[in-house]
C-alpha distance (Angstrom), angle and dihedral (degrees) to the residues before:
residue distance angle dihedral
X1 . . .
X2 3.80 . .
X3 3.76 128.5 .
X4 3.77 137.6 160.5
X5 3.75 115.7 -161.4
X6 3.76 137.7 157.5
X7 3.77 95.1 -143.8
X8 3.73 135.3 45.8
X9 3.80 119.4 -41.7
X10 3.80 106.6 -172.6
X11 3.79 94.5 -169.1
X12 3.81 90.5 60.6
X13 3.80 90.9 55.0
X14 3.79 96.8 42.9
X15 3.86 95.8 125.8
X16 3.80 90.8 50.6
X17 3.81 93.4 45.3
X18 3.80 89.9 51.8
X19 3.80 90.8 51.8
X20 3.81 89.9 48.2
X21 3.80 89.8 51.8
X22 3.80 88.9 49.6
X23 3.81 90.4 53.1
X24 3.80 90.5 52.4
X25 3.80 90.2 48.6
X26 3.82 91.3 50.6
X27 3.80 89.9 54.1
X28 3.80 97.5 44.3
X29 3.82 108.7 31.6
X30 3.86 99.6 58.5
X31 3.83 88.9 51.0
X32 3.80 98.8 50.5
X33 3.79 110.9 120.1
X34 3.78 144.9 139.9
X35 3.82 96.4 -73.1
X36 3.81 115.1 150.3
X37 3.79 133.1 -165.0
X38 3.81 119.0 -141.8
X39 3.79 115.3 -141.9
X40 3.81 108.1 -126.5
X41 3.80 116.5 -100.7
X42 3.79 90.5 11.8
X43 3.77 137.7 81.4
X44 3.78 91.6 -131.8
X45 3.82 114.3 120.3
X46 3.79 121.5 -163.0
X47 3.82 119.8 -157.2
X48 3.82 111.1 -116.6
X49 3.82 94.4 176.8
X50 3.81 91.5 -152.5
X51 3.77 111.0 103.6
X52 3.77 133.2 -5.9
X53 3.78 120.6 87.3
X54 3.77 108.3 -13.4
X55 3.78 119.3 -124.5
X56 3.78 117.6 -108.5
X57 3.79 93.5 -109.2
X58 3.81 95.0 48.3
X59 3.79 96.1 47.4
X60 3.80 91.8 55.1
X61 3.84 103.9 119.0
X62 3.81 90.1 -144.2
X63 3.81 91.5 65.9
X64 3.87 96.5 84.7
X65 3.80 91.8 53.2
X66 3.80 92.1 48.4
X67 3.80 92.2 48.0
X68 3.81 90.8 49.7
X69 3.80 94.2 47.6
X70 3.81 91.5 47.9
X71 3.81 91.3 46.4
X72 3.79 95.1 49.5
X73 3.80 92.2 43.2
X74 3.81 90.5 53.4
X75 3.80 90.9 44.6
X76 3.80 90.4 50.1
X77 3.80 90.6 50.2
X78 3.80 89.6 51.6
X79 3.81 91.0 49.4
X80 3.79 90.0 48.6
X81 3.80 90.1 56.6
X82 3.78 89.4 62.9
X83 3.80 92.0 43.2
X84 3.78 97.2 49.4
X85 3.80 100.8 35.1
X86 3.83 113.1 106.1
X87 3.78 97.6 -115.0
X88 3.77 97.4 18.6
X89 3.78 124.5 -131.4
X90 3.78 110.6 -72.1
X91 3.75 138.9 169.4
X92 3.77 146.2 101.5
X93 3.78 123.2 -84.7
X94 3.77 115.9 -157.4
X95 3.81 93.7 -26.7
X96 3.81 90.2 -82.4
X97 3.81 100.7 72.4
X98 3.78 128.8 56.0
X99 3.78 125.4 -168.5
X100 3.80 111.4 -157.1
X101 3.80 139.4 132.1
X102 3.81 91.7 -73.9
X103 3.80 97.3 51.4
X104 3.81 91.3 42.0
X105 3.82 91.4 54.4
X106 3.80 92.2 48.3
X107 3.81 91.6 47.5
X108 3.79 89.2 53.8
X109 3.80 89.8 51.2
X110 3.80 93.4 49.9
X111 3.79 96.4 44.9
X112 3.82 92.9 44.4
X113 3.80 91.1 54.9
X114 3.79 93.7 47.7
X115 3.80 92.3 46.2
X116 3.81 90.7 54.4
X117 3.80 89.7 46.8
X118 3.81 90.2 52.7
X119 3.81 91.0 50.0
X120 3.81 90.8 49.3
X121 3.79 90.2 50.7
X122 3.80 90.4 70.2
X123 3.80 85.7 66.7
X124 3.78 100.8 32.6
X125 3.82 98.2 44.9
X126 3.80 104.9 26.5
X127 3.76 121.4 -166.4
X128 3.80 123.7 -143.2
X129 3.83 114.4 -158.5
X130 3.78 90.5 -169.0
X131 3.78 97.4 53.6
X132 3.77 116.6 125.5
X133 3.75 134.4 -177.3
X134 3.83 113.1 -84.4
X135 3.77 116.5 -99.3
X136 3.80 122.8 -131.4
X137 3.77 112.6 -58.2
X138 3.79 92.8 -113.9
X139 3.78 90.8 61.8
X140 3.77 94.8 49.9
X141 3.78 123.5 102.1
X142 3.78 91.0 -145.2
X143 3.79 142.8 -9.7
X144 3.81 89.1 -117.7
X145 3.79 89.6 64.0
X146 3.80 90.2 52.9
X147 3.77 90.4 50.7
X148 3.80 92.7 51.0
X149 3.81 92.9 48.7
X150 3.79 91.8 46.9
X151 3.80 91.0 49.9
X152 3.81 91.1 49.0
X153 3.79 90.7 52.3
X154 3.78 89.7 47.4
X155 3.80 91.5 52.5
X156 3.80 91.0 46.9
X157 3.80 92.9 51.7
X158 3.78 95.8 55.9
X159 3.80 99.6 45.5
X160 3.80 97.9 96.5
X161 3.81 95.0 42.6
X162 3.79 93.5 52.6
X163 3.78 95.1 48.4
X164 3.81 94.7 44.8
X165 3.80 88.7 54.7
X166 3.81 90.1 47.1
X167 3.81 93.1 54.6
X168 3.79 92.1 42.6
X169 3.79 89.2 54.5
X170 3.79 91.1 50.4
X171 3.81 92.8 47.7
X172 3.81 92.0 52.0
X173 3.79 93.6 46.5
X174 3.78 94.8 47.9
X175 3.81 94.4 48.8
X176 3.81 90.4 45.3
X177 3.81 90.6 56.7
X178 3.82 89.2 56.8
X179 3.81 96.6 44.9
X180 3.79 118.2 118.7
X181 3.79 94.6 172.8
X182 3.79 119.2 76.4
X183 3.81 94.2 -138.4
X184 3.80 92.3 49.5
X185 3.80 89.8 46.8
X186 3.78 92.2 52.7
X187 3.81 95.0 45.6
X188 3.80 92.7 50.9
X189 3.79 91.9 45.3
X190 3.80 90.9 52.0
X191 3.81 90.8 48.7
X192 3.79 88.5 58.2
X193 3.81 93.1 39.9
X194 3.81 96.1 51.9
X195 3.80 90.2 50.9
X196 3.80 91.3 49.1
X197 3.82 91.0 50.9
X198 3.80 89.5 59.2
X199 3.80 91.8 44.1
X200 3.81 90.3 55.3
X201 3.80 89.8 58.5
X202 3.81 92.7 44.3
X203 3.81 92.7 88.9
X204 3.79 93.9 90.4
X205 3.80 95.2 160.9
X206 3.80 85.4 75.7
X207 3.79 121.7 67.7
X208 3.79 88.5 -143.6
X209 3.81 93.5 58.0
X210 3.79 98.5 83.4
X211 3.80 93.2 41.4
X212 3.80 91.8 48.4
X213 3.80 92.5 49.3
X214 3.80 92.4 48.7
X215 3.80 93.5 47.9
X216 3.80 92.3 46.1
X217 3.80 90.7 49.3
X218 3.81 94.6 49.1
X219 3.80 95.5 46.8
X220 3.81 91.9 41.9
X221 3.81 91.7 49.6
X222 3.80 92.1 51.0
X223 3.82 90.5 49.0
X224 3.80 90.7 48.6
X225 3.82 90.8 48.8
X226 3.80 89.9 53.5
X227 3.81 89.5 49.2
X228 3.82 92.6 49.5
X229 3.81 90.2 50.4
X230 3.79 88.8 51.0
X231 3.80 89.7 50.0
X232 3.82 89.9 52.3
X233 3.81 89.5 53.6
X234 3.79 90.0 52.4
X235 3.80 89.3 51.2
X236 3.81 91.4 50.5
X237 3.79 88.6 50.7
X238 3.79 99.4 44.8
X239 3.81 108.8 14.3
X240 3.80 89.2 -138.5
X241 3.81 129.7 76.7
X242 3.79 99.2 -167.0
X243 3.80 112.4 122.3
X244 3.80 91.7 -126.8
X245 3.80 93.2 47.9
X246 3.79 93.2 48.7
X247 3.80 90.8 47.1
X248 3.80 93.3 50.9
X249 3.80 92.2 49.2
X250 3.79 91.6 47.8
X251 3.80 92.1 51.5
X252 3.79 91.2 50.7
X253 3.83 94.7 54.0
X254 3.79 113.7 110.6
X255 3.81 90.1 -160.8
X256 3.78 134.7 6.9
X257 3.78 114.8 -76.3
X258 3.84 113.7 -138.1
X259 3.82 92.8 -136.0
X260 3.80 92.8 50.2
X261 3.80 93.5 45.2
X262 3.81 93.4 47.9
X263 3.80 90.9 46.4
X264 3.79 93.4 52.9
X265 3.81 90.6 45.0
X266 3.81 92.1 53.5
X267 3.77 92.2 47.8
X268 3.80 88.3 51.3
X269 3.81 87.1 59.1
X270 3.82 91.4 52.6
X271 3.78 94.0 46.6
X272 3.81 90.9 42.2
X273 3.80 88.6 63.5
X274 3.80 92.1 47.7
X275 3.82 92.9 53.6
X276 3.81 94.3 40.3
X277 3.81 98.5 -114.2
X278 3.80 121.3 165.8
X279 2.98 130.4 -74.2
X280 3.83 89.8 19.6
X281 3.81 93.6 57.1
X282 3.80 100.3 78.4
X283 3.83 94.7 107.9
X284 3.80 94.0 46.7
X285 3.85 100.5 78.7
X286 3.81 90.4 50.6
X287 3.80 91.4 46.9
X288 3.80 92.9 50.4
X289 3.81 94.3 46.4
X290 3.81 93.9 44.4
X291 3.79 96.0 45.9
X292 3.78 124.3 73.6
X293 3.79 114.7 -90.6
X294 3.81 90.2 -109.2
X295 3.80 93.0 56.8
X296 3.81 91.9 41.2
X297 3.80 88.8 54.7
X298 3.78 90.0 51.7
X299 3.81 90.9 51.0
X300 3.81 91.8 49.0
X301 3.80 94.1 51.6
X302 3.81 118.1 17.1
X303 3.83 97.2 30.1
X304 3.80 91.3 46.0
X305 3.82 90.4 49.4
X306 3.81 89.2 49.4
X307 3.80 90.6 54.3
X308 3.79 91.7 49.7
X309 3.81 91.9 50.2
X310 3.80 89.4 57.7
X311 3.80 92.2 41.8
X312 3.80 93.8 51.0
X313 3.80 93.8 47.6
X314 3.80 94.4 50.0
X315 3.80 99.9 37.5
X316 3.80 100.3 38.0
X317 3.80 101.8 30.9
X318 3.80 103.6 32.1
X319 3.81 108.7 28.4
X320 3.82 102.3 27.2
X321 3.83 112.8 108.5
X322 3.78 121.2 -135.3
X323 3.78 89.6 -114.3
X324 3.76 135.8 2.7
X325 3.77 133.2 31.4
X326 3.80 122.6 -32.5
X327 3.78 114.1 -121.3
X328 3.80 90.2 -121.9
X329 3.81 96.1 52.6
X330 3.79 98.2 100.0
X331 3.81 93.7 43.6
X332 3.80 91.4 48.4
X333 3.81 91.6 47.8
X334 3.81 92.6 51.6
X335 3.80 92.4 45.4
X336 3.81 91.1 50.5
X337 3.81 94.4 52.2
X338 3.81 93.2 44.4
X339 3.81 91.0 46.8
X340 3.80 97.4 51.2
X341 3.83 93.2 41.9
X342 3.80 94.7 45.6
X343 3.79 92.0 47.3
X344 3.79 94.8 50.4
X345 3.82 95.5 44.1
X346 3.81 91.8 49.2
X347 3.82 91.5 47.9
X348 3.81 90.4 54.6
X349 3.80 91.7 64.1
X350 3.81 98.0 40.8
X351 3.81 121.7 109.4
X352 3.80 93.5 -178.8
X353 3.83 111.1 89.1
X354 3.80 93.2 -150.1
X355 3.82 92.6 48.8
X356 3.79 88.5 46.8
X357 3.80 90.8 54.7
X358 3.81 89.4 43.7
X359 3.79 91.4 57.5
X360 3.79 87.9 43.3
X361 3.82 87.8 57.5
X362 3.79 89.2 51.8
X363 3.81 89.6 53.2
X364 3.80 92.0 49.4
X365 3.79 89.5 51.0
X366 3.80 86.5 55.9
X367 3.80 91.6 54.0
X368 3.79 92.0 53.4
X369 3.81 93.0 43.6
X370 3.81 88.1 55.1
X371 3.80 88.3 56.5
X372 3.83 90.7 49.2
X373 3.81 89.2 50.2
X374 3.81 89.7 52.2
X375 3.81 89.4 57.7
X376 3.80 89.8 48.9
X377 3.81 92.0 51.7
X378 3.79 90.9 83.2
X379 3.80 91.2 -133.3
X380 3.79 96.7 100.9
X381 3.78 121.4 88.7
X382 3.80 122.0 -143.1
X383 3.80 93.1 -86.6
X384 3.80 92.9 50.0
X385 3.81 91.9 47.1
X386 3.79 89.2 53.7
X387 3.82 89.7 48.4
X388 3.80 92.4 52.7
X389 3.81 93.4 44.6
X390 3.81 88.8 50.2
X391 3.80 89.7 53.4
X392 3.82 92.0 51.2
X393 3.81 93.5 49.3
X394 3.81 91.7 44.8
X395 3.81 89.9 51.9
X396 3.81 91.6 49.6
X397 3.81 88.7 50.9
X398 3.80 97.4 50.1
X399 3.82 91.7 43.9
X400 3.79 85.4 72.4
X401 3.78 88.2 60.9
X402 3.79 105.2 47.6
X403 3.81 104.1 18.2
X404 3.80 95.6 47.8
X405 3.79 89.3 39.9
X406 3.81 90.1 58.3
X407 3.80 91.8 51.2
X408 3.81 91.2 48.0
X409 3.80 88.7 55.7
X410 3.80 89.1 51.8
X411 3.81 88.8 51.0
X412 3.81 89.1 60.8
X413 3.80 91.3 59.6
X414 3.79 94.4 37.3
X415 3.79 92.4 83.5
X416 3.80 87.2 60.3
X417 3.79 90.2 56.5
X418 3.80 93.5 -117.8
X419 3.80 102.3 107.6
X420 3.82 91.6 97.8
X421 3.78 93.9 56.7
X422 3.76 131.0 62.6
X423 3.82 85.8 -138.4
X424 3.80 88.0 71.0
X425 3.81 87.8 72.9
X426 3.81 94.0 50.2
X427 3.76 112.3 122.2
X428 3.80 93.8 0.5
X429 3.81 89.8 142.1
X430 3.82 90.3 62.8
X431 3.79 95.1 41.2
X432 3.82 95.0 48.2
X433 3.82 116.1 -3.2
X434 3.82 95.3 -174.1
X435 3.80 94.4 52.5
X436 3.82 91.2 44.2
X437 3.80 91.1 49.8
X438 3.79 90.3 49.8
X439 3.80 91.0 49.7
X440 3.80 90.6 51.6
X441 3.80 90.3 51.8
X442 3.80 89.2 52.2
X443 3.80 91.2 50.9
X444 3.81 92.5 49.9
X445 3.81 89.8 48.9
X446 3.80 91.4 50.4
X447 3.79 89.7 49.8
X448 3.79 91.4 51.4
X449 3.80 97.4 -118.3
X450 3.83 114.9 164.0
X451 2.97 134.9 -82.8
X452 3.80 92.7 24.2
X453 3.79 124.8 99.1
X454 3.80 93.7 -106.9
X455 3.79 89.4 62.6
X456 3.79 93.1 52.2
X457 3.81 93.5 48.4
X458 3.81 92.6 49.8
X459 3.80 90.9 44.4
X460 3.80 90.7 53.8
X461 3.81 91.3 50.3
X462 3.82 93.6 46.9
X463 3.80 90.9 46.4
X464 3.79 90.9 51.5
X465 3.81 93.1 48.8
X466 3.80 92.6 47.6
X467 3.80 91.3 46.7
X468 3.81 89.9 53.4
X469 3.81 90.6 55.2
X470 3.81 96.2 39.8
X471 3.79 114.9 134.0
X472 3.79 95.2 14.4
X473 3.80 96.5 110.4
X474 3.78 109.6 58.4
X475 3.82 100.6 154.9
X476 3.80 121.3 124.6
X477 3.81 100.9 -128.3
X478 3.78 128.6 55.4
X479 3.81 94.5 -119.2
X480 3.77 94.5 48.6
X481 3.79 90.2 45.1
X482 3.79 91.2 50.7
X483 3.79 90.1 53.2
X484 3.81 94.1 45.9
X485 3.81 100.9 44.1
X486 3.78 116.6 101.7
X487 3.85 115.0 -97.1
X488 3.80 90.9 -119.1
X489 3.81 88.5 73.2
X490 3.78 90.5 64.3
X491 3.79 89.6 58.9
X492 3.80 87.4 68.0
X493 3.81 89.5 48.8
X494 3.81 89.8 51.3
X495 3.81 91.1 51.5
X496 3.82 91.5 50.7
X497 3.81 94.4 47.4
X498 3.79 93.9 45.9
X499 3.80 91.6 47.6
X500 3.80 88.7 54.3
X501 3.82 89.8 48.1
X502 3.81 91.5 52.4
X503 3.80 91.1 59.0
X504 3.81 89.9 77.7
X505 3.80 97.6 63.4
X506 3.81 95.9 34.7
X507 3.81 91.7 53.1
X508 3.80 88.6 46.0
X509 3.81 87.9 65.4
X510 3.81 89.5 54.4
X511 3.80 91.1 47.0
X512 3.82 95.1 55.9
X513 3.81 92.8 43.2
X514 3.80 95.5 53.2
X515 3.81 105.4 27.6
X516 3.82 108.8 26.4
X517 3.82 117.8 83.9
X518 3.78 120.5 -124.7
X519 3.79 121.0 -129.0
X520 3.80 94.6 -133.1
X521 3.79 131.6 52.8
X522 3.80 101.0 -145.3
X523 3.78 120.3 110.4
X524 3.78 124.1 -117.1
X525 3.78 116.8 -80.4
X526 3.79 104.7 -131.7
X527 3.80 117.3 152.1
X528 3.76 129.0 -143.8
X529 3.81 102.7 -95.4
X530 3.79 93.9 52.2
X531 3.80 103.8 40.4
X532 3.85 97.6 61.0
X533 3.79 91.5 48.2
X534 3.81 92.7 51.2
X535 3.79 90.3 51.2
X536 3.82 90.8 45.4
X537 3.80 90.5 53.5
X538 3.82 89.6 51.2
X539 3.80 90.2 52.6
X540 3.80 91.0 48.2
X541 3.81 90.1 50.0
X542 3.78 87.1 63.3
X543 3.81 97.3 36.1
X544 3.81 93.6 54.0
X545 3.79 90.3 51.3
X546 3.78 98.3 62.3
X547 3.77 138.4 3.7
X548 3.81 136.1 28.2
X549 3.81 94.6 -35.2
X550 3.81 92.0 58.8
X551 3.81 91.3 47.5
X552 3.80 89.8 50.2
X553 3.80 92.8 51.9
X554 3.81 92.8 44.2
X555 3.81 89.3 53.1
X556 3.81 90.4 51.6
X557 3.81 90.6 48.7
X558 3.81 89.6 47.7
X559 3.80 92.0 53.4
X560 3.80 89.8 48.0
X561 3.82 91.0 50.1
X562 3.78 89.9 50.5
X563 3.81 90.3 52.9
X564 3.82 91.9 47.5
X565 3.80 100.4 48.9
X566 3.81 120.0 68.2
């Protein structure tokens, strides 16, 4: 279905409207009760249904999770309609939103992540409909019973809050992917970011949760403030914040304007924090380790993808010259190399699985930033730019599979209190062979080992970078060639070397799972909704690495790249 309108087209925003309806349901349904309103001067009472004693079905603490899962499943189905339809759904909404192949792909990524997080919540934050307030201590059979009842009540109390924040995050991310106006983009991104800040501090079983949430909020707020100041400079320069208007003005500049350059540089700082680029990543390891594994997985996949959406729109659409090198190329190249190297070196010395995966996310951000820098080098033609953009979008897509899958595995051991120690993974192969095997697949995918999807995504990025620098080193000897080749070539070398370096800590995870004994003898507690999804993600990690499934996803990423680039 195709439409171009200047007003509101509800069918184009169907995933977002479904999430909005889910938010309304989360607010209303758990509060429905037998409240009645008495008409003044009469004895007649009219049921208002909002307040009073809640009905048995509405006070069930499992209701928020079920509403959220149903909402996100319906939203994902709506997003899939646009992804799988022959021509896709396309059109403008209010001159500030654009639905095309790119925004549809990103919406699918965001909603898929949040749906898996909602499913995992049934395991991570269980709800007990039969929980009651503890009686006086003297009447209790044991203090352990009191603790269990108190914990059940605690879990019940926070169900609605968690799921409202989850849907709010998804709504902000999805609208941000469709934004074609810089102000709209920033507002939607902050809607998602503010919700994620609270979600980071939601892991109150951990002492680090509150500290991590506070630190993440402070650093994120400072980064956002810098970005807003940069946006104000762009408005002073151009008087228009639409992506198309900014791009046209940039192309017409005979020389760089200080206001425009400073504005883009400040927005690079804001987006650098969102994607986890060095040196703006310092709060990320603490946030990942302090948050629950579910939220950490969301930050490593959906939030990172959100940051790259903003980065790609500003760097490639606004500040990319028609020909020649972008002014930010060298800075982006240096940041990419520092980011991937810093992330991998820090992961080598980490004994906390969540911090290890956090630094791994930093390294993966470096790989994608290297690809962005290759586009900004000015050496790539239109076909090569599309190839590199396809590689970036493909990598963001498959990260949902193996990166989120790894965090979901950690969520299964988090209830045992072992997710902060590498010892929590000891003997996982004996405790639960299927989950351990899935985790090993995720690690191999993250490392880029063939034939897994992580290998294909890195190969596409390296191929694009090398293609951009092809023919730039024509000297006869190796040394003279090395000195004459364009610097962009060495970005590919950096990606290869860092990928090889990452093998050490990824394989270490496999080593402790299969060869280190576990202190306990109990099996892993992994409930029905979560286990099949973890195994499905492991299968997809292999399917998207080779065969028809990988070709299908590459084609989707290629169409999205074509819609993104001018």
